[in-house]
N, CA, C and O atoms as a GROMACS GRO file, in nm:
protein
  480
    1MET      N    1   2.891  -3.918  -0.802
    1MET     CA    2   2.749  -3.942  -0.795
    1MET      C    3   2.730  -4.093  -0.784
    1MET      O    4   2.782  -4.169  -0.866
    2ILE      N    5   2.656  -4.135  -0.682
    2ILE     CA    6   2.633  -4.278  -0.658
    2ILE      C    7   2.490  -4.311  -0.700
    2ILE      O    8   2.395  -4.248  -0.655
    3LEU      N    9   2.477  -4.412  -0.786
    3LEU     CA   10   2.348  -4.455  -0.839
    3LEU      C   11   2.318  -4.597  -0.794
    3LEU      O   12   2.409  -4.680  -0.788
    4GLY      N   13   2.194  -4.626  -0.762
    4GLY     CA   14   2.157  -4.762  -0.726
    4GLY      C   15   2.014  -4.768  -0.678
    4GLY      O   16   1.952  -4.666  -0.648
    5ASP      N   17   1.964  -4.890  -0.670
    5ASP     CA   18   1.829  -4.913  -0.622
    5ASP      C   19   1.820  -4.879  -0.474
    5ASP      O   20   1.921  -4.862  -0.406
    6SER      N   21   1.698  -4.869  -0.425
    6SER     CA   22   1.674  -4.848  -0.283
    6SER      C   23   1.741  -4.960  -0.203
    6SER      O   24   1.731  -5.077  -0.241
    7SER      N   25   1.807  -4.927  -0.095
    7SER     CA   26   1.875  -5.023  -0.006
    7SER      C   27   1.991  -5.094  -0.073
    7SER      O   28   2.030  -5.203  -0.030
    8SER      N   29   2.049  -5.036  -0.179
    8SER     CA   30   2.162  -5.100  -0.248
    8SER      C   31   2.296  -5.066  -0.184
    8SER      O   32   2.398  -5.125  -0.220
    9GLY      N   33   2.297  -4.971  -0.090
    9GLY     CA   34   2.422  -4.936  -0.022
    9GLY      C   35   2.477  -4.799  -0.059
    9GLY      O   36   2.593  -4.770  -0.031
   10LYS      N   37   2.396  -4.715  -0.121
   10LYS     CA   38   2.443  -4.582  -0.163
   10LYS      C   39   2.489  -4.498  -0.044
   10LYS      O   40   2.600  -4.444  -0.045
   11SER      N   41   2.404  -4.486   0.058
   11SER     CA   42   2.440  -4.403   0.173
   11SER      C   43   2.557  -4.464   0.250
   11SER      O   44   2.643  -4.391   0.299
   12ASP      N   45   2.561  -4.596   0.260
   12ASP     CA   46   2.672  -4.661   0.329
   12ASP      C   47   2.805  -4.633   0.258
   12ASP      O   48   2.904  -4.599   0.324
   13LEU      N   49   2.808  -4.645   0.126
   13LEU     CA   50   2.930  -4.615   0.052
   13LEU      C   51   2.964  -4.467   0.066
   13LEU      O   52   3.082  -4.433   0.083
   14ALA      N   53   2.864  -4.380   0.061
   14ALA     CA   54   2.890  -4.236   0.078
   14ALA      C   55   2.953  -4.209   0.215
   14ALA      O   56   3.047  -4.131   0.224
   15LEU      N   57   2.902  -4.272   0.320
   15LEU     CA   58   2.959  -4.253   0.454
   15LEU      C   59   3.104  -4.300   0.461
   15LEU      O   60   3.187  -4.235   0.524
   16ARG      N   61   3.134  -4.412   0.397
   16ARG     CA   62   3.273  -4.461   0.397
   16ARG      C   63   3.364  -4.367   0.319
   16ARG      O   64   3.479  -4.347   0.358
   17LEU      N   65   3.314  -4.309   0.210
   17LEU     CA   66   3.393  -4.211   0.135
   17LEU      C   67   3.411  -4.082   0.216
   17LEU      O   68   3.520  -4.024   0.216
   18ILE      N   69   3.306  -4.037   0.284
   18ILE     CA   70   3.316  -3.918   0.369
   18ILE      C   71   3.417  -3.942   0.480
   18ILE      O   72   3.495  -3.852   0.513
   19ASP      N   73   3.418  -4.061   0.537
   19ASP     CA   74   3.516  -4.096   0.641
   19ASP      C   75   3.658  -4.087   0.589
   19ASP      O   76   3.752  -4.066   0.666
   20ARG      N   77   3.676  -4.102   0.458
   20ARG     CA   78   3.808  -4.096   0.395
   20ARG      C   79   3.839  -3.957   0.338
   20ARG      O   80   3.941  -3.939   0.272
   21GLY      N   81   3.752  -3.859   0.364
   21GLY     CA   82   3.781  -3.723   0.322
   21GLY      C   83   3.691  -3.664   0.216
   21GLY      O   84   3.703  -3.546   0.183
   22ALA      N   85   3.599  -3.744   0.161
   22ALA     CA   86   3.504  -3.690   0.063
   22ALA      C   87   3.404  -3.600   0.136
   22ALA      O   88   3.398  -3.599   0.259
   23GLN      N   89   3.327  -3.526   0.060
   23GLN     CA   90   3.229  -3.436   0.119
   23GLN      C   91   3.089  -3.471   0.070
   23GLN      O   92   3.070  -3.510  -0.045
   24LEU      N   93   2.993  -3.457   0.159
   24LEU     CA   94   2.854  -3.483   0.126
   24LEU      C   95   2.800  -3.372   0.037
   24LEU      O   96   2.817  -3.253   0.066
   25VAL      N   97   2.735  -3.410  -0.071
   25VAL     CA   98   2.658  -3.315  -0.151
   25VAL      C   99   2.511  -3.334  -0.114
   25VAL      O  100   2.447  -3.241  -0.064
   26ALA      N  101   2.457  -3.453  -0.138
   26ALA     CA  102   2.317  -3.480  -0.107
   26ALA      C  103   2.296  -3.629  -0.089
   26ALA      O  104   2.370  -3.711  -0.145
   27ASP      N  105   2.195  -3.664  -0.012
   27ASP     CA  106   2.157  -3.802   0.007
   27ASP      C  107   2.014  -3.818  -0.043
   27ASP      O  108   1.930  -3.731  -0.019
   28ASP      N  109   1.987  -3.926  -0.111
   28ASP     CA  110   1.855  -3.963  -0.160
   28ASP      C  111   1.815  -3.892  -0.289
   28ASP      O  112   1.762  -3.956  -0.380
   29TYR      N  113   1.838  -3.763  -0.300
   29TYR     CA  114   1.800  -3.690  -0.420
   29TYR      C  115   1.900  -3.577  -0.442
   29TYR      O  116   1.933  -3.504  -0.348
   30THR      N  117   1.949  -3.563  -0.564
   30THR     CA  118   2.046  -3.459  -0.597
   30THR      C  119   1.996  -3.379  -0.717
   30THR      O  120   1.951  -3.436  -0.816
   31GLU      N  121   2.005  -3.249  -0.705
   31GLU     CA  122   1.972  -3.163  -0.818
   31GLU      C  123   2.095  -3.150  -0.907
   31GLU      O  124   2.204  -3.119  -0.859
   32ILE      N  125   2.077  -3.174  -1.036
   32ILE     CA  126   2.187  -3.168  -1.132
   32ILE      C  127   2.158  -3.053  -1.228
   32ILE      O  128   2.047  -3.040  -1.280
   33ARG      N  129   2.260  -2.972  -1.252
   33ARG     CA  130   2.244  -2.863  -1.349
   33ARG      C  131   2.364  -2.862  -1.442
   33ARG      O  132   2.476  -2.895  -1.404
   34ARG      N  133   2.336  -2.823  -1.563
   34ARG     CA  134   2.441  -2.816  -1.663
   34ARG      C  135   2.499  -2.675  -1.666
   34ARG      O  136   2.426  -2.576  -1.664
   35ASP      N  137   2.632  -2.667  -1.670
   35ASP     CA  138   2.703  -2.540  -1.682
   35ASP      C  139   2.802  -2.557  -1.796
   35ASP      O  140   2.912  -2.610  -1.776
   36ASN      N  141   2.764  -2.512  -1.916
   36ASN     CA  142   2.841  -2.536  -2.039
   36ASN      C  143   2.855  -2.686  -2.060
   36ASN      O  144   2.754  -2.754  -2.076
   37ASP      N  145   2.976  -2.740  -2.059
   37ASP     CA  146   2.997  -2.884  -2.080
   37ASP      C  147   3.016  -2.960  -1.949
   37ASP      O  148   3.063  -3.073  -1.950
   38ASN      N  149   2.981  -2.899  -1.838
   38ASN     CA  150   2.998  -2.962  -1.707
   38ASN      C  151   2.862  -2.985  -1.641
   38ASN      O  152   2.766  -2.914  -1.668
   39LEU      N  153   2.858  -3.086  -1.555
   39LEU     CA  154   2.742  -3.109  -1.470
   39LEU      C  155   2.780  -3.072  -1.328
   39LEU      O  156   2.888  -3.108  -1.281
   40LEU      N  157   2.692  -3.001  -1.261
   40LEU     CA  158   2.715  -2.963  -1.122
   40LEU      C  159   2.604  -3.022  -1.036
   40LEU      O  160   2.488  -3.028  -1.078
   41ALA      N  161   2.640  -3.065  -0.916
   41ALA     CA  162   2.545  -3.127  -0.824
   41ALA      C  163   2.520  -3.036  -0.704
   41ALA      O  164   2.612  -2.977  -0.648
   42ASP      N  165   2.393  -3.027  -0.666
   42ASP     CA  166   2.351  -2.948  -0.550
   42ASP      C  167   2.251  -3.030  -0.470
   42ASP      O  168   2.184  -3.119  -0.522
   43ALA      N  169   2.242  -2.999  -0.340
   43ALA     CA  170   2.142  -3.063  -0.255
   43ALA      C  171   2.014  -2.980  -0.256
   43ALA      O  172   2.020  -2.858  -0.250
   44PRO      N  173   1.899  -3.046  -0.265
   44PRO     CA  174   1.774  -2.972  -0.249
   44PRO      C  175   1.769  -2.910  -0.108
   44PRO      O  176   1.822  -2.968  -0.013
   45LEU      N  177   1.708  -2.797  -0.097
   45LEU     CA  178   1.702  -2.726   0.030
   45LEU      C  179   1.645  -2.811   0.143
   45LEU      O  180   1.692  -2.802   0.256
   46THR      N  181   1.546  -2.894   0.113
   46THR     CA  182   1.478  -2.972   0.217
   46THR      C  183   1.565  -3.080   0.280
   46THR      O  184   1.538  -3.122   0.393
   47ILE      N  185   1.670  -3.126   0.211
   47ILE     CA  186   1.755  -3.232   0.267
   47ILE      C  187   1.901  -3.190   0.277
   47ILE      O  188   1.988  -3.273   0.304
   48ARG      N  189   1.928  -3.064   0.257
   48ARG     CA  190   2.066  -3.012   0.258
   48ARG      C  191   2.134  -3.044   0.392
   48ARG      O  192   2.082  -3.014   0.499
   49GLY      N  193   2.253  -3.107   0.383
   49GLY     CA  194   2.331  -3.136   0.503
   49GLY      C  195   2.278  -3.252   0.586
   49GLY      O  196   2.309  -3.261   0.705
   50ARG      N  197   2.200  -3.340   0.524
   50ARG     CA  198   2.144  -3.454   0.598
   50ARG      C  199   2.169  -3.582   0.520
   50ARG      O  200   2.164  -3.585   0.397
   51ILE      N  201   2.196  -3.689   0.595
   51ILE     CA  202   2.213  -3.820   0.534
   51ILE      C  203   2.148  -3.924   0.625
   51ILE      O  204   2.154  -3.912   0.748
   52GLU      N  205   2.086  -4.024   0.564
   52GLU     CA  206   2.027  -4.132   0.643
   52GLU      C  207   2.135  -4.234   0.677
   52GLU      O  208   2.204  -4.286   0.589
   53VAL      N  209   2.149  -4.260   0.806
   53VAL     CA  210   2.243  -4.362   0.853
   53VAL      C  211   2.159  -4.475   0.910
   53VAL      O  212   2.094  -4.462   1.014
   54ARG      N  213   2.161  -4.588   0.839
   54ARG     CA  214   2.079  -4.702   0.880
   54ARG      C  215   2.114  -4.742   1.023
   54ARG      O  216   2.231  -4.764   1.056
   55GLY      N  217   2.013  -4.752   1.106
   55GLY     CA  218   2.033  -4.787   1.246
   55GLY      C  219   2.042  -4.666   1.338
   55GLY      O  220   2.029  -4.679   1.459
   56LEU      N  221   2.065  -4.547   1.281
   56LEU     CA  222   2.071  -4.424   1.362
   56LEU      C  223   1.962  -4.325   1.325
   56LEU      O  224   1.910  -4.255   1.412
   57GLY      N  225   1.926  -4.320   1.198
   57GLY     CA  226   1.828  -4.223   1.151
   57GLY      C  227   1.894  -4.116   1.065
   57GLY      O  228   1.996  -4.142   1.001
   58ILE      N  229   1.836  -3.997   1.063
   58ILE     CA  230   1.888  -3.886   0.984
   58ILE      C  231   1.996  -3.815   1.065
   58ILE      O  232   1.974  -3.778   1.181
   59VAL      N  233   2.112  -3.798   1.003
   59VAL     CA  234   2.228  -3.736   1.069
   59VAL      C  235   2.266  -3.610   0.992
   59VAL      O  236   2.268  -3.610   0.869
   60ALA      N  237   2.297  -3.504   1.066
   60ALA     CA  238   2.343  -3.379   1.004
   60ALA      C  239   2.494  -3.385   0.982
   60ALA      O  240   2.569  -3.420   1.073
   61LEU      N  241   2.537  -3.352   0.860
   61LEU     CA  242   2.679  -3.348   0.825
   61LEU      C  243   2.705  -3.223   0.743
   61LEU      O  244   2.615  -3.171   0.678
   62PRO      N  245   2.828  -3.173   0.747
   62PRO     CA  246   2.862  -3.063   0.657
   62PRO      C  247   2.842  -3.107   0.512
   62PRO      O  248   2.860  -3.224   0.479
   63HIS      N  249   2.805  -3.014   0.426
   63HIS     CA  250   2.783  -3.048   0.285
   63HIS      C  251   2.840  -2.937   0.197
   63HIS      O  252   2.871  -2.828   0.244
   64VAL      N  253   2.851  -2.967   0.069
   64VAL     CA  254   2.895  -2.870  -0.030
   64VAL      C  255   2.796  -2.870  -0.146
   64VAL      O  256   2.728  -2.970  -0.171
   65ASP      N  257   2.789  -2.758  -0.216
   65ASP     CA  258   2.704  -2.746  -0.335
   65ASP      C  259   2.789  -2.706  -0.454
   65ASP      O  260   2.904  -2.663  -0.438
   66GLY      N  261   2.733  -2.720  -0.573
   66GLY     CA  262   2.803  -2.679  -0.694
   66GLY      C  263   2.923  -2.765  -0.727
   66GLY      O  264   3.022  -2.716  -0.781
   67VAL      N  265   2.915  -2.894  -0.695
   67VAL     CA  266   3.027  -2.986  -0.715
   67VAL      C  267   3.022  -3.043  -0.856
   67VAL      O  268   2.918  -3.095  -0.898
   68PRO      N  269   3.133  -3.036  -0.931
   68PRO     CA  270   3.136  -3.097  -1.065
   68PRO      C  271   3.122  -3.249  -1.055
   68PRO      O  272   3.185  -3.313  -0.971
   69ILE      N  273   3.040  -3.305  -1.142
   69ILE     CA  274   3.024  -3.451  -1.148
   69ILE      C  275   3.117  -3.503  -1.257
   69ILE      O  276   3.103  -3.467  -1.374
   70THR      N  277   3.212  -3.587  -1.218
   70THR     CA  278   3.306  -3.645  -1.314
   70THR      C  279   3.297  -3.797  -1.321
   70THR      O  280   3.356  -3.859  -1.409
   71LEU      N  281   3.222  -3.857  -1.228
   71LEU     CA  282   3.210  -4.002  -1.224
   71LEU      C  283   3.075  -4.039  -1.166
   71LEU      O  284   3.032  -3.982  -1.066
   72ALA      N  285   3.008  -4.136  -1.228
   72ALA     CA  286   2.887  -4.195  -1.174
   72ALA      C  287   2.922  -4.337  -1.131
   72ALA      O  288   2.975  -4.414  -1.211
   73VAL      N  289   2.893  -4.371  -1.007
   73VAL     CA  290   2.919  -4.505  -0.956
   73VAL      C  291   2.786  -4.577  -0.948
   73VAL      O  292   2.698  -4.541  -0.870
   74ARG      N  293   2.772  -4.680  -1.032
   74ARG     CA  294   2.647  -4.758  -1.038
   74ARG      C  295   2.666  -4.882  -0.952
   74ARG      O  296   2.752  -4.966  -0.982
   75LEU      N  297   2.587  -4.896  -0.847
   75LEU     CA  298   2.602  -5.008  -0.755
   75LEU      C  299   2.532  -5.132  -0.810
   75LEU      O  300   2.418  -5.127  -0.854
   76CYS      N  301   2.606  -5.242  -0.805
   76CYS     CA  302   2.559  -5.369  -0.860
   76CYS      C  303   2.640  -5.479  -0.794
   76CYS      O  304   2.758  -5.460  -0.766
   77ARG      N  305   2.579  -5.592  -0.768
   77ARG     CA  306   2.652  -5.700  -0.700
   77ARG      C  307   2.730  -5.789  -0.797
   77ARG      O  308   2.820  -5.862  -0.755
   78ASP      N  309   2.696  -5.783  -0.925
   78ASP     CA  310   2.764  -5.864  -1.026
   78ASP      C  311   2.850  -5.771  -1.111
   78ASP      O  312   2.800  -5.703  -1.200
   79VAL      N  313   2.980  -5.769  -1.083
   79VAL     CA  314   3.072  -5.674  -1.146
   79VAL      C  315   3.175  -5.748  -1.230
   79VAL      O  316   3.230  -5.850  -1.188
   80GLU      N  317   3.201  -5.696  -1.351
   80GLU     CA  318   3.305  -5.754  -1.436
   80GLU      C  319   3.442  -5.732  -1.373
   80GLU      O  320   3.465  -5.630  -1.308
   81ARG      N  321   3.531  -5.828  -1.392
   81ARG     CA  322   3.667  -5.815  -1.337
   81ARG      C  323   3.748  -5.711  -1.411
   81ARG      O  324   3.823  -5.635  -1.349
   82MET      N  325   3.736  -5.704  -1.544
   82MET     CA  326   3.814  -5.612  -1.627
   82MET      C  327   3.719  -5.536  -1.720
   82MET      O  328   3.713  -5.566  -1.839
   83PRO      N  329   3.645  -5.440  -1.668
   83PRO     CA  330   3.542  -5.374  -1.749
   83PRO      C  331   3.600  -5.277  -1.852
   83PRO      O  332   3.708  -5.221  -1.834
   84GLU      N  333   3.526  -5.260  -1.959
   84GLU     CA  334   3.556  -5.156  -2.056
   84GLU      C  335   3.509  -5.022  -1.998
   84GLU      O  336   3.423  -5.019  -1.910
   85ARG      N  337   3.565  -4.915  -2.048
   85ARG     CA  338   3.521  -4.782  -2.006
   85ARG      C  339   3.376  -4.760  -2.052
   85ARG      O  340   3.343  -4.789  -2.167
   86ALA      N  341   3.293  -4.710  -1.964
   86ALA     CA  342   3.153  -4.686  -1.995
   86ALA      C  343   3.118  -4.541  -1.963
   86ALA      O  344   3.175  -4.481  -1.872
   87THR      N  345   3.024  -4.487  -2.038
   87THR     CA  346   2.975  -4.352  -2.012
   87THR      C  347   2.823  -4.352  -2.023
   87THR      O  348   2.763  -4.440  -2.084
   88LYS      N  349   2.764  -4.251  -1.963
   88LYS     CA  350   2.620  -4.231  -1.973
   88LYS      C  351   2.596  -4.081  -1.980
   88LYS      O  352   2.664  -4.003  -1.914
   89ALA      N  353   2.499  -4.042  -2.062
   89ALA     CA  354   2.467  -3.900  -2.076
   89ALA      C  355   2.368  -3.857  -1.969
   89ALA      O  356   2.263  -3.919  -1.950
   90PHE      N  357   2.402  -3.750  -1.900
   90PHE     CA  358   2.314  -3.684  -1.804
   90PHE      C  359   2.301  -3.540  -1.851
   90PHE      O  360   2.400  -3.469  -1.861
   91ALA      N  361   2.179  -3.498  -1.880
   91ALA     CA  362   2.155  -3.362  -1.930
   91ALA      C  363   2.244  -3.331  -2.051
   91ALA      O  364   2.288  -3.218  -2.069
   92GLY      N  365   2.269  -3.433  -2.133
   92GLY     CA  366   2.348  -3.415  -2.254
   92GLY      C  367   2.498  -3.414  -2.234
   92GLY      O  368   2.572  -3.387  -2.328
   93VAL      N  369   2.545  -3.442  -2.112
   93VAL     CA  370   2.689  -3.446  -2.083
   93VAL      C  371   2.729  -3.590  -2.054
   93VAL      O  372   2.669  -3.654  -1.967
   94ALA      N  373   2.830  -3.641  -2.125
   94ALA     CA  374   2.877  -3.778  -2.104
   94ALA      C  375   2.960  -3.785  -1.976
   94ALA      O  376   3.056  -3.709  -1.958
   95ILE      N  377   2.923  -3.876  -1.888
   95ILE     CA  378   2.991  -3.897  -1.760
   95ILE      C  379   3.037  -4.042  -1.753
   95ILE      O  380   2.963  -4.133  -1.790
   96ARG      N  381   3.160  -4.062  -1.707
   96ARG     CA  382   3.211  -4.199  -1.688
   96ARG      C  383   3.124  -4.272  -1.586
   96ARG      O  384   3.077  -4.213  -1.488
   97VAL      N  385   3.104  -4.401  -1.609
   97VAL     CA  386   3.026  -4.484  -1.518
   97VAL      C  387   3.113  -4.600  -1.471
   97VAL      O  388   3.166  -4.676  -1.552
   98LEU      N  389   3.125  -4.614  -1.340
   98LEU     CA  390   3.196  -4.725  -1.278
   98LEU      C  391   3.091  -4.814  -1.214
   98LEU      O  392   3.015  -4.768  -1.128
   99THR      N  393   3.086  -4.942  -1.253
   99THR     CA  394   2.996  -5.037  -1.190
   99THR      C  395   3.072  -5.101  -1.075
   99THR      O  396   3.183  -5.152  -1.094
  100LEU      N  397   3.013  -5.099  -0.956
  100LEU     CA  398   3.085  -5.137  -0.835
  100LEU      C  399   2.996  -5.213  -0.739
  100LEU      O  400   2.879  -5.178  -0.719
  101ASP      N  401   3.050  -5.319  -0.680
  101ASP     CA  402   2.984  -5.387  -0.570
  101ASP      C  403   3.021  -5.309  -0.443
  101ASP      O  404   3.139  -5.303  -0.409
  102PRO      N  405   2.925  -5.249  -0.374
  102PRO     CA  406   2.958  -5.164  -0.260
  102PRO      C  407   2.995  -5.239  -0.133
  102PRO      O  408   3.039  -5.177  -0.036
  103ARG      N  409   2.978  -5.371  -0.130
  103ARG     CA  410   2.996  -5.447  -0.007
  103ARG      C  411   3.141  -5.464   0.037
  103ARG      O  412   3.167  -5.456   0.157
  104PRO      N  413   3.237  -5.488  -0.052
  104PRO     CA  414   3.374  -5.509  -0.005
  104PRO      C  415   3.432  -5.386   0.064
  104PRO      O  416   3.395  -5.272   0.032
  105ALA      N  417   3.521  -5.409   0.158
  105ALA     CA  418   3.587  -5.299   0.229
  105ALA      C  419   3.665  -5.210   0.133
  105ALA      O  420   3.687  -5.093   0.162
  106SER      N  421   3.707  -5.265   0.019
  106SER     CA  422   3.786  -5.189  -0.078
  106SER      C  423   3.702  -5.096  -0.166
  106SER      O  424   3.759  -5.020  -0.244
  107ALA      N  425   3.570  -5.100  -0.156
  107ALA     CA  426   3.485  -5.020  -0.245
  107ALA      C  427   3.520  -4.871  -0.245
  107ALA      O  428   3.530  -4.813  -0.353
  108PRO      N  429   3.540  -4.807  -0.129
  108PRO     CA  430   3.577  -4.664  -0.133
  108PRO      C  431   3.711  -4.640  -0.201
  108PRO      O  432   3.729  -4.539  -0.269
  109LEU      N  433   3.805  -4.731  -0.183
  109LEU     CA  434   3.936  -4.718  -0.248
  109LEU      C  435   3.921  -4.727  -0.399
  109LEU      O  436   3.987  -4.653  -0.473
  110ILE      N  437   3.837  -4.818  -0.446
  110ILE     CA  438   3.816  -4.834  -0.589
  110ILE      C  439   3.758  -4.705  -0.649
  110ILE      O  440   3.798  -4.663  -0.757
  111VAL      N  441   3.664  -4.644  -0.578
  111VAL     CA  442   3.608  -4.516  -0.625
  111VAL      C  443   3.718  -4.410  -0.630
  111VAL      O  444   3.728  -4.336  -0.728
  112GLU      N  445   3.800  -4.403  -0.526
  112GLU     CA  446   3.908  -4.304  -0.524
  112GLU      C  447   4.007  -4.328  -0.638
  112GLU      O  448   4.050  -4.232  -0.702
  113TYR      N  449   4.043  -4.452  -0.664
  113TYR     CA  450   4.136  -4.483  -0.774
  113TYR      C  451   4.075  -4.445  -0.909
  113TYR      O  452   4.143  -4.389  -0.995
  114ALA      N  453   3.945  -4.475  -0.926
  114ALA     CA  454   3.878  -4.440  -1.052
  114ALA      C  455   3.883  -4.289  -1.074
  114ALA      O  456   3.904  -4.243  -1.186
  115LEU      N  457   3.863  -4.212  -0.969
  115LEU     CA  458   3.868  -4.066  -0.980
  115LEU      C  459   4.010  -4.015  -1.002
  115LEU      O  460   4.035  -3.933  -1.090
  116ARG      N  461   4.102  -4.065  -0.922
  116ARG     CA  462   4.240  -4.015  -0.925
  116ARG      C  463   4.312  -4.049  -1.055
  116ARG      O  464   4.385  -3.967  -1.110
  117TYR      N  465   4.290  -4.170  -1.105
  117TYR     CA  466   4.365  -4.218  -1.221
  117TYR      C  467   4.281  -4.225  -1.349
  117TYR      O  468   4.324  -4.284  -1.448
  118ASP      N  469   4.162  -4.166  -1.347
  118ASP     CA  470   4.074  -4.163  -1.464
  118ASP      C  471   4.049  -4.304  -1.518
  118ASP      O  472   4.065  -4.330  -1.637
  119LEU      N  473   4.011  -4.395  -1.428
  119LEU     CA  474   3.986  -4.534  -1.462
  119LEU      C  475   3.837  -4.564  -1.454
  119LEU      O  476   3.767  -4.483  -1.393
  120PRO      N  477   3.782  -4.668  -1.506
  120PRO     CA  478   3.846  -4.751  -1.610
  120PRO      C  479   3.848  -4.679  -1.742
  120PRO      O  480   3.898  -4.733  -1.841
   0.00000   0.00000   0.00000
């Protein structure tokens, strides 16, 4: 789950992750539901399978629903070099939060490493 202000680079980072094999759940707004101790993400019907691509407009892409949320990526331009592990509660479920500058080319790799190796 990517969090950030308007025009902070959420869709751009999502597109770079999709290019590396990730799957689109939702762009702009995501429905979150709790299932026991897990959070699941779904796309609202009105925007299902669509993402805004700056300079092109709305683009249709394959999407998935019912995806477990295990990491929240908070976009920010001022990032600590060696951050402590952080969590935030969503619907009463603690989710890891990675603060990330989305501009560097390595941003999608950092997200993948955080997911793969349970970092930070």
